C-alpha positions in Angstrom: -0.2 -15.9 48.8 1.9 -16.7 45.6 4.7 -19.4 45.9 8.1 -18.5 46.7 11.0 -18.6 44.4 13.3 -21.6 45.2 16.9 -21.4 44.9 19.8 -24.1 45.4 22.6 -22.1 46.3 25.9 -21.9 48.7 24.3 -20.3 52.1 27.9 -20.2 53.4 28.3 -20.2 57.2 25.9 -19.1 60.1 27.6 -19.2 63.4 28.2 -22.4 64.9 25.1 -24.0 63.2 24.8 -25.4 59.6 22.3 -23.6 57.8 20.8 -26.0 55.5 18.0 -23.9 54.3 16.5 -20.5 54.7 13.5 -18.3 53.9 14.0 -14.8 52.9 11.0 -12.8 53.2 12.2 -9.7 51.4 12.8 -11.6 48.2 10.0 -14.2 49.0 12.6 -16.8 48.3 13.4 -20.3 49.7 17.3 -21.1 49.5 18.7 -24.5 50.1 22.2 -25.0 50.7 24.0 -26.7 47.7 26.9 -27.7 49.9 24.5 -29.6 52.2 22.8 -31.3 49.2 26.4 -32.5 47.6 27.3 -33.7 51.2 24.0 -35.8 51.9 24.4 -37.2 47.9 28.1 -38.3 48.8 27.0 -39.7 52.4 23.8 -41.1 51.4 22.3 -41.5 47.9 21.1 -39.0 45.2 17.5 -40.1 45.9 18.0 -39.1 49.3 19.6 -35.8 48.5 16.3 -35.0 46.5 14.1 -36.0 49.4 16.1 -33.7 51.5 15.5 -31.0 49.1 12.0 -31.6 49.2 12.0 -31.5 52.9 13.9 -28.4 53.2 11.4 -26.7 50.8 8.4 -28.0 52.9 9.8 -26.9 56.1 10.4 -23.5 55.0 7.1 -22.9 53.4 5.7 -24.0 56.5 7.6 -21.5 58.4 6.3 -19.2 55.9 2.6 -19.9 56.3 2.8 -20.5 60.0 5.5 -17.9 61.4 4.6 -19.0 65.1 5.1 -22.6 64.6 8.1 -24.2 66.4 10.9 -26.3 65.0 9.6 -29.7 66.4 6.2 -29.1 64.5 7.8 -27.6 61.6 10.0 -30.5 61.1 7.4 -33.0 61.7 5.5 -31.5 58.9 8.5 -31.5 56.6 9.4 -35.3 57.3 5.9 -36.4 56.7 5.5 -34.3 53.3 8.9 -35.4 52.0 8.2 -39.1 52.9 11.4 -39.2 54.8 10.1 -39.7 58.6 11.9 -38.0 61.4 14.5 -40.5 62.0 15.9 -40.5 58.6 15.5 -36.9 58.2 17.9 -36.4 61.3 20.5 -38.7 59.7 20.4 -36.7 56.4 20.6 -33.3 58.5 23.7 -34.5 60.0 25.0 -35.8 56.7 24.2 -32.1 55.4 26.0 -30.6 58.1 29.3 -29.0 57.5 31.0 -30.8 60.5 29.7 -33.6 62.4 29.8 -31.4 65.7 27.8 -28.7 64.1 24.3 -28.4 64.9 22.3 -28.6 61.6 19.4 -25.9 61.4 16.9 -26.5 58.8 
């Protein structure tokens, strides 16, 4: 399996959830929401924004390799790969959401 293309781009809106990253199997591309990265950089640090990008890519790669995996398993894997840990990852997910009440979806 070849590596997917990675893009940092504006993902727009996705219902009531804040879409922070997605995997598009049609183009074999992982997209990370540029707006979320900027919100995390503003609310936290540039280093944590970079860790979030690493985590988002790991999360989507895991979904790609293990399509039947649930969100908890996938998020746990991504938190470990990025070195963030699950508690800090949740803080960054909330910071990346477009509004505090929006449910972040990685």
